[in-house]
mmCIF file of the protein (N, C-alpha, C, O) and its ligand, coordinates in Angstrom:
data_MODEL
# 
_entry.id   MODEL 
# 
loop_
_entity.id 
_entity.type 
_entity.pdbx_number_of_molecules 
1 polymer     1 
2 non-polymer 1 
# 
_entity_poly.entity_id                      1 
_entity_poly.type                           'polypeptide(L)' 
_entity_poly.nstd_linkage                   no 
_entity_poly.nstd_monomer                   no 
_entity_poly.pdbx_seq_one_letter_code       MPRARCPICGRDVQVPEDVLPGEVLDHECGVSLEVVISDGKILLKPLEIGEDWGE 
_entity_poly.pdbx_seq_one_letter_code_can   MPRARCPICGRDVQVPEDVLPGEVLDHECGVSLEVVISDGKILLKPLEIGEDWGE 
_entity_poly.pdbx_strand_id                 A 
# 
loop_
_entity_poly_seq.entity_id 
_entity_poly_seq.num 
_entity_poly_seq.mon_id 
_entity_poly_seq.hetero 
1 1  MET n 
1 2  PRO n 
1 3  ARG n 
1 4  ALA n 
1 5  ARG n 
1 6  CYS n 
1 7  PRO n 
1 8  ILE n 
1 9  CYS n 
1 10 GLY n 
1 11 ARG n 
1 12 ASP n 
1 13 VAL n 
1 14 GLN n 
1 15 VAL n 
1 16 PRO n 
1 17 GLU n 
1 18 ASP n 
1 19 VAL n 
1 20 LEU n 
1 21 PRO n 
1 22 GLY n 
1 23 GLU n 
1 24 VAL n 
1 25 LEU n 
1 26 ASP n 
1 27 HIS n 
1 28 GLU n 
1 29 CYS n 
1 30 GLY n 
1 31 VAL n 
1 32 SER n 
1 33 LEU n 
1 34 GLU n 
1 35 VAL n 
1 36 VAL n 
1 37 ILE n 
1 38 SER n 
1 39 ASP n 
1 40 GLY n 
1 41 LYS n 
1 42 ILE n 
1 43 LEU n 
1 44 LEU n 
1 45 LYS n 
1 46 PRO n 
1 47 LEU n 
1 48 GLU n 
1 49 ILE n 
1 50 GLY n 
1 51 GLU n 
1 52 ASP n 
1 53 TRP n 
1 54 GLY n 
1 55 GLU n 
# 
loop_
_struct_asym.id 
_struct_asym.entity_id 
A 1 
B 2 
# 
loop_
_chem_comp.id 
_chem_comp.type 
_chem_comp.mon_nstd_flag 
ALA 'L-peptide linking' y 
ARG 'L-peptide linking' y 
ASP 'L-peptide linking' y 
CYS 'L-peptide linking' y 
GLN 'L-peptide linking' y 
GLU 'L-peptide linking' y 
GLY 'peptide linking'   y 
HIS 'L-peptide linking' y 
ILE 'L-peptide linking' y 
LEU 'L-peptide linking' y 
LYS 'L-peptide linking' y 
MET 'L-peptide linking' y 
PRO 'L-peptide linking' y 
SER 'L-peptide linking' y 
TRP 'L-peptide linking' y 
VAL 'L-peptide linking' y 
ZN  non-polymer         . 
# 
_pdbx_entity_nonpoly.entity_id   2 
_pdbx_entity_nonpoly.name        ? 
_pdbx_entity_nonpoly.comp_id     ZN 
# 
_pdbx_nonpoly_scheme.asym_id         B 
_pdbx_nonpoly_scheme.entity_id       2 
_pdbx_nonpoly_scheme.mon_id          ZN 
_pdbx_nonpoly_scheme.ndb_seq_num     1 
_pdbx_nonpoly_scheme.pdb_seq_num     101 
_pdbx_nonpoly_scheme.auth_seq_num    101 
_pdbx_nonpoly_scheme.pdb_mon_id      ZN 
_pdbx_nonpoly_scheme.auth_mon_id     ZN 
_pdbx_nonpoly_scheme.pdb_strand_id   A 
_pdbx_nonpoly_scheme.pdb_ins_code    . 
# 
loop_
_atom_site.group_PDB 
_atom_site.id 
_atom_site.type_symbol 
_atom_site.label_atom_id 
_atom_site.label_alt_id 
_atom_site.label_comp_id 
_atom_site.label_asym_id 
_atom_site.label_entity_id 
_atom_site.label_seq_id 
_atom_site.pdbx_PDB_ins_code 
_atom_site.Cartn_x 
_atom_site.Cartn_y 
_atom_site.Cartn_z 
_atom_site.occupancy 
_atom_site.B_iso_or_equiv 
_atom_site.pdbx_formal_charge 
_atom_site.auth_seq_id 
_atom_site.auth_comp_id 
_atom_site.auth_asym_id 
_atom_site.auth_atom_id 
_atom_site.pdbx_PDB_model_num 
ATOM   1   N  N  . MET A 1 1  ? 138.850 131.629 83.930  1.00 0.00 ? 1   MET A N  1 
ATOM   2   C  CA . MET A 1 1  ? 139.011 130.777 85.124  1.00 0.00 ? 1   MET A CA 1 
ATOM   3   C  C  . MET A 1 1  ? 137.767 130.907 85.986  1.00 0.00 ? 1   MET A C  1 
ATOM   4   O  O  . MET A 1 1  ? 137.339 132.017 86.301  1.00 0.00 ? 1   MET A O  1 
ATOM   5   N  N  . PRO A 1 2  ? 137.187 129.781 86.368  1.00 0.00 ? 2   PRO A N  1 
ATOM   6   C  CA . PRO A 1 2  ? 135.999 129.866 87.235  1.00 0.00 ? 2   PRO A CA 1 
ATOM   7   C  C  . PRO A 1 2  ? 136.351 130.498 88.577  1.00 0.00 ? 2   PRO A C  1 
ATOM   8   O  O  . PRO A 1 2  ? 137.479 130.402 89.061  1.00 0.00 ? 2   PRO A O  1 
ATOM   9   N  N  . ARG A 1 3  ? 135.364 131.136 89.148  1.00 0.00 ? 3   ARG A N  1 
ATOM   10  C  CA . ARG A 1 3  ? 135.580 131.733 90.454  1.00 0.00 ? 3   ARG A CA 1 
ATOM   11  C  C  . ARG A 1 3  ? 134.496 131.262 91.393  1.00 0.00 ? 3   ARG A C  1 
ATOM   12  O  O  . ARG A 1 3  ? 133.394 130.905 90.976  1.00 0.00 ? 3   ARG A O  1 
ATOM   13  N  N  . ALA A 1 4  ? 134.823 131.268 92.641  1.00 0.00 ? 4   ALA A N  1 
ATOM   14  C  CA . ALA A 1 4  ? 133.835 130.922 93.647  1.00 0.00 ? 4   ALA A CA 1 
ATOM   15  C  C  . ALA A 1 4  ? 134.101 131.829 94.831  1.00 0.00 ? 4   ALA A C  1 
ATOM   16  O  O  . ALA A 1 4  ? 135.133 132.496 94.908  1.00 0.00 ? 4   ALA A O  1 
ATOM   17  N  N  . ARG A 1 5  ? 133.167 131.840 95.734  1.00 0.00 ? 5   ARG A N  1 
ATOM   18  C  CA . ARG A 1 5  ? 133.295 132.716 96.886  1.00 0.00 ? 5   ARG A CA 1 
ATOM   19  C  C  . ARG A 1 5  ? 133.570 131.900 98.133  1.00 0.00 ? 5   ARG A C  1 
ATOM   20  O  O  . ARG A 1 5  ? 132.965 130.855 98.372  1.00 0.00 ? 5   ARG A O  1 
ATOM   21  N  N  . CYS A 1 6  ? 134.479 132.398 98.896  1.00 0.00 ? 6   CYS A N  1 
ATOM   22  C  CA . CYS A 1 6  ? 134.806 131.725 100.152 1.00 0.00 ? 6   CYS A CA 1 
ATOM   23  C  C  . CYS A 1 6  ? 133.672 131.942 101.145 1.00 0.00 ? 6   CYS A C  1 
ATOM   24  O  O  . CYS A 1 6  ? 133.316 133.084 101.434 1.00 0.00 ? 6   CYS A O  1 
ATOM   25  N  N  . PRO A 1 7  ? 133.099 130.860 101.672 1.00 0.00 ? 7   PRO A N  1 
ATOM   26  C  CA . PRO A 1 7  ? 131.986 131.009 102.620 1.00 0.00 ? 7   PRO A CA 1 
ATOM   27  C  C  . PRO A 1 7  ? 132.436 131.558 103.968 1.00 0.00 ? 7   PRO A C  1 
ATOM   28  O  O  . PRO A 1 7  ? 131.609 131.983 104.775 1.00 0.00 ? 7   PRO A O  1 
ATOM   29  N  N  . ILE A 1 8  ? 133.716 131.551 104.209 1.00 0.00 ? 8   ILE A N  1 
ATOM   30  C  CA . ILE A 1 8  ? 134.222 132.026 105.498 1.00 0.00 ? 8   ILE A CA 1 
ATOM   31  C  C  . ILE A 1 8  ? 134.499 133.522 105.468 1.00 0.00 ? 8   ILE A C  1 
ATOM   32  O  O  . ILE A 1 8  ? 134.010 134.265 106.319 1.00 0.00 ? 8   ILE A O  1 
ATOM   33  N  N  . CYS A 1 9  ? 135.284 133.965 104.488 1.00 0.00 ? 9   CYS A N  1 
ATOM   34  C  CA . CYS A 1 9  ? 135.677 135.376 104.479 1.00 0.00 ? 9   CYS A CA 1 
ATOM   35  C  C  . CYS A 1 9  ? 134.946 136.169 103.396 1.00 0.00 ? 9   CYS A C  1 
ATOM   36  O  O  . CYS A 1 9  ? 135.019 137.398 103.381 1.00 0.00 ? 9   CYS A O  1 
ATOM   37  N  N  . GLY A 1 10 ? 134.237 135.480 102.483 1.00 0.00 ? 10  GLY A N  1 
ATOM   38  C  CA . GLY A 1 10 ? 133.452 136.184 101.486 1.00 0.00 ? 10  GLY A CA 1 
ATOM   39  C  C  . GLY A 1 10 ? 134.247 136.693 100.299 1.00 0.00 ? 10  GLY A C  1 
ATOM   40  O  O  . GLY A 1 10 ? 133.679 137.323 99.407  1.00 0.00 ? 10  GLY A O  1 
ATOM   41  N  N  . ARG A 1 11 ? 135.545 136.434 100.267 1.00 0.00 ? 11  ARG A N  1 
ATOM   42  C  CA . ARG A 1 11 ? 136.356 136.886 99.134  1.00 0.00 ? 11  ARG A CA 1 
ATOM   43  C  C  . ARG A 1 11 ? 136.358 135.837 98.042  1.00 0.00 ? 11  ARG A C  1 
ATOM   44  O  O  . ARG A 1 11 ? 135.985 134.683 98.256  1.00 0.00 ? 11  ARG A O  1 
ATOM   45  N  N  . ASP A 1 12 ? 136.790 136.271 96.857  1.00 0.00 ? 12  ASP A N  1 
ATOM   46  C  CA . ASP A 1 12 ? 136.859 135.351 95.731  1.00 0.00 ? 12  ASP A CA 1 
ATOM   47  C  C  . ASP A 1 12 ? 137.953 134.313 95.952  1.00 0.00 ? 12  ASP A C  1 
ATOM   48  O  O  . ASP A 1 12 ? 138.984 134.582 96.568  1.00 0.00 ? 12  ASP A O  1 
ATOM   49  N  N  . VAL A 1 13 ? 137.695 133.134 95.435  1.00 0.00 ? 13  VAL A N  1 
ATOM   50  C  CA . VAL A 1 13 ? 138.667 132.044 95.479  1.00 0.00 ? 13  VAL A CA 1 
ATOM   51  C  C  . VAL A 1 13 ? 138.989 131.675 94.038  1.00 0.00 ? 13  VAL A C  1 
ATOM   52  O  O  . VAL A 1 13 ? 138.076 131.491 93.233  1.00 0.00 ? 13  VAL A O  1 
ATOM   53  N  N  . GLN A 1 14 ? 140.247 131.565 93.704  1.00 0.00 ? 14  GLN A N  1 
ATOM   54  C  CA . GLN A 1 14 ? 140.632 131.127 92.373  1.00 0.00 ? 14  GLN A CA 1 
ATOM   55  C  C  . GLN A 1 14 ? 140.523 129.621 92.298  1.00 0.00 ? 14  GLN A C  1 
ATOM   56  O  O  . GLN A 1 14 ? 141.135 128.896 93.082  1.00 0.00 ? 14  GLN A O  1 
ATOM   57  N  N  . VAL A 1 15 ? 139.741 129.168 91.349  1.00 0.00 ? 15  VAL A N  1 
ATOM   58  C  CA . VAL A 1 15 ? 139.488 127.735 91.194  1.00 0.00 ? 15  VAL A CA 1 
ATOM   59  C  C  . VAL A 1 15 ? 140.108 127.288 89.879  1.00 0.00 ? 15  VAL A C  1 
ATOM   60  O  O  . VAL A 1 15 ? 139.846 127.903 88.845  1.00 0.00 ? 15  VAL A O  1 
ATOM   61  N  N  . PRO A 1 16 ? 140.914 126.249 89.884  1.00 0.00 ? 16  PRO A N  1 
ATOM   62  C  CA . PRO A 1 16 ? 141.503 125.755 88.642  1.00 0.00 ? 16  PRO A CA 1 
ATOM   63  C  C  . PRO A 1 16 ? 140.424 125.339 87.643  1.00 0.00 ? 16  PRO A C  1 
ATOM   64  O  O  . PRO A 1 16 ? 139.360 124.847 88.016  1.00 0.00 ? 16  PRO A O  1 
ATOM   65  N  N  . GLU A 1 17 ? 140.730 125.550 86.366  1.00 0.00 ? 17  GLU A N  1 
ATOM   66  C  CA . GLU A 1 17 ? 139.782 125.242 85.293  1.00 0.00 ? 17  GLU A CA 1 
ATOM   67  C  C  . GLU A 1 17 ? 139.301 123.793 85.353  1.00 0.00 ? 17  GLU A C  1 
ATOM   68  O  O  . GLU A 1 17 ? 138.136 123.504 85.079  1.00 0.00 ? 17  GLU A O  1 
ATOM   69  N  N  . ASP A 1 18 ? 140.200 122.899 85.711  1.00 0.00 ? 18  ASP A N  1 
ATOM   70  C  CA . ASP A 1 18 ? 139.895 121.461 85.656  1.00 0.00 ? 18  ASP A CA 1 
ATOM   71  C  C  . ASP A 1 18 ? 139.617 120.897 87.047  1.00 0.00 ? 18  ASP A C  1 
ATOM   72  O  O  . ASP A 1 18 ? 139.889 119.728 87.320  1.00 0.00 ? 18  ASP A O  1 
ATOM   73  N  N  . VAL A 1 19 ? 139.081 121.728 87.907  1.00 0.00 ? 19  VAL A N  1 
ATOM   74  C  CA . VAL A 1 19 ? 138.838 121.297 89.276  1.00 0.00 ? 19  VAL A CA 1 
ATOM   75  C  C  . VAL A 1 19 ? 137.817 120.159 89.307  1.00 0.00 ? 19  VAL A C  1 
ATOM   76  O  O  . VAL A 1 19 ? 136.907 120.100 88.480  1.00 0.00 ? 19  VAL A O  1 
ATOM   77  N  N  . LEU A 1 20 ? 137.981 119.284 90.248  1.00 0.00 ? 20  LEU A N  1 
ATOM   78  C  CA . LEU A 1 20 ? 137.090 118.136 90.377  1.00 0.00 ? 20  LEU A CA 1 
ATOM   79  C  C  . LEU A 1 20 ? 136.350 118.205 91.711  1.00 0.00 ? 20  LEU A C  1 
ATOM   80  O  O  . LEU A 1 20 ? 136.881 118.703 92.705  1.00 0.00 ? 20  LEU A O  1 
ATOM   81  N  N  . PRO A 1 21 ? 135.110 117.695 91.717  1.00 0.00 ? 21  PRO A N  1 
ATOM   82  C  CA . PRO A 1 21 ? 134.382 117.650 92.993  1.00 0.00 ? 21  PRO A CA 1 
ATOM   83  C  C  . PRO A 1 21 ? 135.185 116.876 94.041  1.00 0.00 ? 21  PRO A C  1 
ATOM   84  O  O  . PRO A 1 21 ? 135.774 115.838 93.741  1.00 0.00 ? 21  PRO A O  1 
ATOM   85  N  N  . GLY A 1 22 ? 135.201 117.371 95.219  1.00 0.00 ? 22  GLY A N  1 
ATOM   86  C  CA . GLY A 1 22 ? 135.913 116.699 96.291  1.00 0.00 ? 22  GLY A CA 1 
ATOM   87  C  C  . GLY A 1 22 ? 137.326 117.201 96.479  1.00 0.00 ? 22  GLY A C  1 
ATOM   88  O  O  . GLY A 1 22 ? 137.982 116.893 97.474  1.00 0.00 ? 22  GLY A O  1 
ATOM   89  N  N  . GLU A 1 23 ? 137.795 117.988 95.502  1.00 0.00 ? 23  GLU A N  1 
ATOM   90  C  CA . GLU A 1 23 ? 139.128 118.553 95.636  1.00 0.00 ? 23  GLU A CA 1 
ATOM   91  C  C  . GLU A 1 23 ? 139.137 119.571 96.776  1.00 0.00 ? 23  GLU A C  1 
ATOM   92  O  O  . GLU A 1 23 ? 138.121 120.205 97.062  1.00 0.00 ? 23  GLU A O  1 
ATOM   93  N  N  . VAL A 1 24 ? 140.270 119.717 97.409  1.00 0.00 ? 24  VAL A N  1 
ATOM   94  C  CA . VAL A 1 24 ? 140.363 120.641 98.539  1.00 0.00 ? 24  VAL A CA 1 
ATOM   95  C  C  . VAL A 1 24 ? 141.308 121.780 98.174  1.00 0.00 ? 24  VAL A C  1 
ATOM   96  O  O  . VAL A 1 24 ? 142.445 121.555 97.758  1.00 0.00 ? 24  VAL A O  1 
ATOM   97  N  N  . LEU A 1 25 ? 140.821 122.997 98.337  1.00 0.00 ? 25  LEU A N  1 
ATOM   98  C  CA . LEU A 1 25 ? 141.604 124.188 98.042  1.00 0.00 ? 25  LEU A CA 1 
ATOM   99  C  C  . LEU A 1 25 ? 141.877 124.924 99.350  1.00 0.00 ? 25  LEU A C  1 
ATOM   100 O  O  . LEU A 1 25 ? 141.025 124.998 100.235 1.00 0.00 ? 25  LEU A O  1 
ATOM   101 N  N  . ASP A 1 26 ? 143.073 125.457 99.445  1.00 0.00 ? 26  ASP A N  1 
ATOM   102 C  CA . ASP A 1 26 ? 143.384 126.286 100.610 1.00 0.00 ? 26  ASP A CA 1 
ATOM   103 C  C  . ASP A 1 26 ? 143.147 127.742 100.249 1.00 0.00 ? 26  ASP A C  1 
ATOM   104 O  O  . ASP A 1 26 ? 143.621 128.211 99.214  1.00 0.00 ? 26  ASP A O  1 
ATOM   105 N  N  . HIS A 1 27 ? 142.434 128.445 101.073 1.00 0.00 ? 27  HIS A N  1 
ATOM   106 C  CA . HIS A 1 27 ? 142.204 129.858 100.808 1.00 0.00 ? 27  HIS A CA 1 
ATOM   107 C  C  . HIS A 1 27 ? 143.109 130.718 101.660 1.00 0.00 ? 27  HIS A C  1 
ATOM   108 O  O  . HIS A 1 27 ? 143.653 130.285 102.675 1.00 0.00 ? 27  HIS A O  1 
ATOM   109 N  N  . GLU A 1 28 ? 143.254 131.993 101.195 1.00 0.00 ? 28  GLU A N  1 
ATOM   110 C  CA . GLU A 1 28 ? 144.187 132.903 101.855 1.00 0.00 ? 28  GLU A CA 1 
ATOM   111 C  C  . GLU A 1 28 ? 143.799 133.220 103.293 1.00 0.00 ? 28  GLU A C  1 
ATOM   112 O  O  . GLU A 1 28 ? 144.638 133.661 104.078 1.00 0.00 ? 28  GLU A O  1 
ATOM   113 N  N  . CYS A 1 29 ? 142.530 132.998 103.647 1.00 0.00 ? 29  CYS A N  1 
ATOM   114 C  CA . CYS A 1 29 ? 142.119 133.273 105.024 1.00 0.00 ? 29  CYS A CA 1 
ATOM   115 C  C  . CYS A 1 29 ? 142.488 132.127 105.949 1.00 0.00 ? 29  CYS A C  1 
ATOM   116 O  O  . CYS A 1 29 ? 142.308 132.223 107.163 1.00 0.00 ? 29  CYS A O  1 
ATOM   117 N  N  . GLY A 1 30 ? 143.011 131.030 105.374 1.00 0.00 ? 30  GLY A N  1 
ATOM   118 C  CA . GLY A 1 30 ? 143.508 129.948 106.208 1.00 0.00 ? 30  GLY A CA 1 
ATOM   119 C  C  . GLY A 1 30 ? 142.591 128.751 106.279 1.00 0.00 ? 30  GLY A C  1 
ATOM   120 O  O  . GLY A 1 30 ? 142.918 127.756 106.925 1.00 0.00 ? 30  GLY A O  1 
ATOM   121 N  N  . VAL A 1 31 ? 141.448 128.832 105.623 1.00 0.00 ? 31  VAL A N  1 
ATOM   122 C  CA . VAL A 1 31 ? 140.491 127.735 105.686 1.00 0.00 ? 31  VAL A CA 1 
ATOM   123 C  C  . VAL A 1 31 ? 140.744 126.774 104.524 1.00 0.00 ? 31  VAL A C  1 
ATOM   124 O  O  . VAL A 1 31 ? 141.239 127.178 103.471 1.00 0.00 ? 31  VAL A O  1 
ATOM   125 N  N  . SER A 1 32 ? 140.403 125.512 104.722 1.00 0.00 ? 32  SER A N  1 
ATOM   126 C  CA . SER A 1 32 ? 140.443 124.534 103.642 1.00 0.00 ? 32  SER A CA 1 
ATOM   127 C  C  . SER A 1 32 ? 139.024 124.350 103.130 1.00 0.00 ? 32  SER A C  1 
ATOM   128 O  O  . SER A 1 32 ? 138.092 124.139 103.906 1.00 0.00 ? 32  SER A O  1 
ATOM   129 N  N  . LEU A 1 33 ? 138.873 124.434 101.807 1.00 0.00 ? 33  LEU A N  1 
ATOM   130 C  CA . LEU A 1 33 ? 137.545 124.391 101.209 1.00 0.00 ? 33  LEU A CA 1 
ATOM   131 C  C  . LEU A 1 33 ? 137.429 123.193 100.291 1.00 0.00 ? 33  LEU A C  1 
ATOM   132 O  O  . LEU A 1 33 ? 138.287 122.964 99.439  1.00 0.00 ? 33  LEU A O  1 
ATOM   133 N  N  . GLU A 1 34 ? 136.366 122.431 100.470 1.00 0.00 ? 34  GLU A N  1 
ATOM   134 C  CA . GLU A 1 34 ? 136.111 121.292 99.601  1.00 0.00 ? 34  GLU A CA 1 
ATOM   135 C  C  . GLU A 1 34 ? 135.231 121.743 98.441  1.00 0.00 ? 34  GLU A C  1 
ATOM   136 O  O  . GLU A 1 34 ? 134.251 122.463 98.629  1.00 0.00 ? 34  GLU A O  1 
ATOM   137 N  N  . VAL A 1 35 ? 135.596 121.310 97.247  1.00 0.00 ? 35  VAL A N  1 
ATOM   138 C  CA . VAL A 1 35 ? 134.861 121.698 96.045  1.00 0.00 ? 35  VAL A CA 1 
ATOM   139 C  C  . VAL A 1 35 ? 133.633 120.814 95.883  1.00 0.00 ? 35  VAL A C  1 
ATOM   140 O  O  . VAL A 1 35 ? 133.711 119.586 95.926  1.00 0.00 ? 35  VAL A O  1 
ATOM   141 N  N  . VAL A 1 36 ? 132.504 121.472 95.697  1.00 0.00 ? 36  VAL A N  1 
ATOM   142 C  CA . VAL A 1 36 ? 131.251 120.770 95.415  1.00 0.00 ? 36  VAL A CA 1 
ATOM   143 C  C  . VAL A 1 36 ? 130.700 121.368 94.126  1.00 0.00 ? 36  VAL A C  1 
ATOM   144 O  O  . VAL A 1 36 ? 130.572 122.588 94.019  1.00 0.00 ? 36  VAL A O  1 
ATOM   145 N  N  . ILE A 1 37 ? 130.376 120.536 93.157  1.00 0.00 ? 37  ILE A N  1 
ATOM   146 C  CA . ILE A 1 37 ? 129.821 121.059 91.913  1.00 0.00 ? 37  ILE A CA 1 
ATOM   147 C  C  . ILE A 1 37 ? 128.357 120.672 91.837  1.00 0.00 ? 37  ILE A C  1 
ATOM   148 O  O  . ILE A 1 37 ? 128.002 119.494 91.877  1.00 0.00 ? 37  ILE A O  1 
ATOM   149 N  N  . SER A 1 38 ? 127.509 121.696 91.727  1.00 0.00 ? 38  SER A N  1 
ATOM   150 C  CA . SER A 1 38 ? 126.071 121.504 91.748  1.00 0.00 ? 38  SER A CA 1 
ATOM   151 C  C  . SER A 1 38 ? 125.456 122.348 90.644  1.00 0.00 ? 38  SER A C  1 
ATOM   152 O  O  . SER A 1 38 ? 125.634 123.566 90.627  1.00 0.00 ? 38  SER A O  1 
ATOM   153 N  N  . ASP A 1 39 ? 124.739 121.721 89.725  1.00 0.00 ? 39  ASP A N  1 
ATOM   154 C  CA . ASP A 1 39 ? 124.109 122.447 88.619  1.00 0.00 ? 39  ASP A CA 1 
ATOM   155 C  C  . ASP A 1 39 ? 125.132 123.209 87.794  1.00 0.00 ? 39  ASP A C  1 
ATOM   156 O  O  . ASP A 1 39 ? 124.834 124.278 87.262  1.00 0.00 ? 39  ASP A O  1 
ATOM   157 N  N  . GLY A 1 40 ? 126.326 122.667 87.687  1.00 0.00 ? 40  GLY A N  1 
ATOM   158 C  CA . GLY A 1 40 ? 127.374 123.325 86.910  1.00 0.00 ? 40  GLY A CA 1 
ATOM   159 C  C  . GLY A 1 40 ? 128.025 124.492 87.629  1.00 0.00 ? 40  GLY A C  1 
ATOM   160 O  O  . GLY A 1 40 ? 128.910 125.149 87.081  1.00 0.00 ? 40  GLY A O  1 
ATOM   161 N  N  . LYS A 1 41 ? 127.588 124.753 88.860  1.00 0.00 ? 41  LYS A N  1 
ATOM   162 C  CA . LYS A 1 41 ? 128.203 125.835 89.623  1.00 0.00 ? 41  LYS A CA 1 
ATOM   163 C  C  . LYS A 1 41 ? 129.155 125.246 90.648  1.00 0.00 ? 41  LYS A C  1 
ATOM   164 O  O  . LYS A 1 41 ? 128.953 124.158 91.187  1.00 0.00 ? 41  LYS A O  1 
ATOM   165 N  N  . ILE A 1 42 ? 130.188 126.013 90.886  1.00 0.00 ? 42  ILE A N  1 
ATOM   166 C  CA . ILE A 1 42 ? 131.177 125.561 91.856  1.00 0.00 ? 42  ILE A CA 1 
ATOM   167 C  C  . ILE A 1 42 ? 130.841 126.158 93.216  1.00 0.00 ? 42  ILE A C  1 
ATOM   168 O  O  . ILE A 1 42 ? 130.743 127.375 93.378  1.00 0.00 ? 42  ILE A O  1 
ATOM   169 N  N  . LEU A 1 43 ? 130.671 125.283 94.170  1.00 0.00 ? 43  LEU A N  1 
ATOM   170 C  CA . LEU A 1 43 ? 130.429 125.714 95.541  1.00 0.00 ? 43  LEU A CA 1 
ATOM   171 C  C  . LEU A 1 43 ? 131.593 125.254 96.391  1.00 0.00 ? 43  LEU A C  1 
ATOM   172 O  O  . LEU A 1 43 ? 132.235 124.245 96.097  1.00 0.00 ? 43  LEU A O  1 
ATOM   173 N  N  . LEU A 1 44 ? 131.855 125.991 97.433  1.00 0.00 ? 44  LEU A N  1 
ATOM   174 C  CA . LEU A 1 44 ? 132.951 125.628 98.323  1.00 0.00 ? 44  LEU A CA 1 
ATOM   175 C  C  . LEU A 1 44 ? 132.401 125.406 99.717  1.00 0.00 ? 44  LEU A C  1 
ATOM   176 O  O  . LEU A 1 44 ? 131.633 126.206 100.252 1.00 0.00 ? 44  LEU A O  1 
ATOM   177 N  N  . LYS A 1 45 ? 132.820 124.297 100.279 1.00 0.00 ? 45  LYS A N  1 
ATOM   178 C  CA . LYS A 1 45 ? 132.318 123.914 101.595 1.00 0.00 ? 45  LYS A CA 1 
ATOM   179 C  C  . LYS A 1 45 ? 133.512 123.855 102.536 1.00 0.00 ? 45  LYS A C  1 
ATOM   180 O  O  . LYS A 1 45 ? 134.474 123.140 102.254 1.00 0.00 ? 45  LYS A O  1 
ATOM   181 N  N  . PRO A 1 46 ? 133.478 124.572 103.624 1.00 0.00 ? 46  PRO A N  1 
ATOM   182 C  CA . PRO A 1 46 ? 134.605 124.528 104.550 1.00 0.00 ? 46  PRO A CA 1 
ATOM   183 C  C  . PRO A 1 46 ? 134.777 123.143 105.135 1.00 0.00 ? 46  PRO A C  1 
ATOM   184 O  O  . PRO A 1 46 ? 133.808 122.486 105.516 1.00 0.00 ? 46  PRO A O  1 
ATOM   185 N  N  . LEU A 1 47 ? 136.014 122.712 105.200 1.00 0.00 ? 47  LEU A N  1 
ATOM   186 C  CA . LEU A 1 47 ? 136.320 121.414 105.808 1.00 0.00 ? 47  LEU A CA 1 
ATOM   187 C  C  . LEU A 1 47 ? 136.333 121.603 107.313 1.00 0.00 ? 47  LEU A C  1 
ATOM   188 O  O  . LEU A 1 47 ? 137.068 122.433 107.847 1.00 0.00 ? 47  LEU A O  1 
ATOM   189 N  N  . GLU A 1 48 ? 135.527 120.836 107.969 1.00 0.00 ? 48  GLU A N  1 
ATOM   190 C  CA . GLU A 1 48 ? 135.489 120.891 109.421 1.00 0.00 ? 48  GLU A CA 1 
ATOM   191 C  C  . GLU A 1 48 ? 136.625 120.048 109.971 1.00 0.00 ? 48  GLU A C  1 
ATOM   192 O  O  . GLU A 1 48 ? 136.816 118.893 109.588 1.00 0.00 ? 48  GLU A O  1 
ATOM   193 N  N  . ILE A 1 49 ? 137.347 120.638 110.849 1.00 0.00 ? 49  ILE A N  1 
ATOM   194 C  CA . ILE A 1 49 ? 138.448 119.886 111.478 1.00 0.00 ? 49  ILE A CA 1 
ATOM   195 C  C  . ILE A 1 49 ? 138.006 119.507 112.887 1.00 0.00 ? 49  ILE A C  1 
ATOM   196 O  O  . ILE A 1 49 ? 137.543 120.345 113.660 1.00 0.00 ? 49  ILE A O  1 
ATOM   197 N  N  . GLY A 1 50 ? 138.158 118.245 113.195 1.00 0.00 ? 50  GLY A N  1 
ATOM   198 C  CA . GLY A 1 50 ? 137.728 117.778 114.504 1.00 0.00 ? 50  GLY A CA 1 
ATOM   199 C  C  . GLY A 1 50 ? 136.223 117.782 114.610 1.00 0.00 ? 50  GLY A C  1 
ATOM   200 O  O  . GLY A 1 50 ? 135.649 118.214 115.610 1.00 0.00 ? 50  GLY A O  1 
ATOM   201 N  N  . GLU A 1 51 ? 135.594 117.292 113.556 1.00 0.00 ? 51  GLU A N  1 
ATOM   202 C  CA . GLU A 1 51 ? 134.143 117.275 113.514 1.00 0.00 ? 51  GLU A CA 1 
ATOM   203 C  C  . GLU A 1 51 ? 133.574 116.444 114.665 1.00 0.00 ? 51  GLU A C  1 
ATOM   204 O  O  . GLU A 1 51 ? 134.129 115.419 115.060 1.00 0.00 ? 51  GLU A O  1 
ATOM   205 N  N  . ASP A 1 52 ? 132.465 116.919 115.176 1.00 0.00 ? 52  ASP A N  1 
ATOM   206 C  CA . ASP A 1 52 ? 131.827 116.246 116.300 1.00 0.00 ? 52  ASP A CA 1 
ATOM   207 C  C  . ASP A 1 52 ? 130.703 115.352 115.803 1.00 0.00 ? 52  ASP A C  1 
ATOM   208 O  O  . ASP A 1 52 ? 129.748 115.838 115.198 1.00 0.00 ? 52  ASP A O  1 
ATOM   209 N  N  . TRP A 1 53 ? 130.800 114.102 116.041 1.00 0.00 ? 53  TRP A N  1 
ATOM   210 C  CA . TRP A 1 53 ? 129.769 113.181 115.566 1.00 0.00 ? 53  TRP A CA 1 
ATOM   211 C  C  . TRP A 1 53 ? 128.788 112.799 116.676 1.00 0.00 ? 53  TRP A C  1 
ATOM   212 O  O  . TRP A 1 53 ? 127.794 112.122 116.411 1.00 0.00 ? 53  TRP A O  1 
ATOM   213 N  N  . GLY A 1 54 ? 129.042 113.205 117.858 1.00 0.00 ? 54  GLY A N  1 
ATOM   214 C  CA . GLY A 1 54 ? 128.140 112.856 118.939 1.00 0.00 ? 54  GLY A CA 1 
ATOM   215 C  C  . GLY A 1 54 ? 128.527 113.634 120.185 1.00 0.00 ? 54  GLY A C  1 
ATOM   216 O  O  . GLY A 1 54 ? 129.491 114.399 120.179 1.00 0.00 ? 54  GLY A O  1 
ATOM   217 N  N  . GLU A 1 55 ? 127.791 113.437 121.221 1.00 0.00 ? 55  GLU A N  1 
ATOM   218 C  CA . GLU A 1 55 ? 128.102 114.175 122.431 1.00 0.00 ? 55  GLU A CA 1 
ATOM   219 C  C  . GLU A 1 55 ? 128.546 113.239 123.524 1.00 0.00 ? 55  GLU A C  1 
ATOM   220 O  O  . GLU A 1 55 ? 128.854 113.683 124.630 1.00 0.00 ? 55  GLU A O  1 
HETATM 221 ZN ZN . ZN  B 2 .  ? 138.536 132.695 102.716 1.00 0.00 2 101 ZN  A ZN 1 
# 
């Protein structure tokens, strides 16, 4: 099973074998992580809630 690291808490995240880019995984620390696949590696990007687009 592929593994990735949570950018928020630094712990391992279990990633399903057939994960697709753009899929959202919930981690045990409470953050939602969006799957990004780059160069065959799985990266996780925290989903920003209430993102600020301007001031
Ligand atoms: Zn985490």
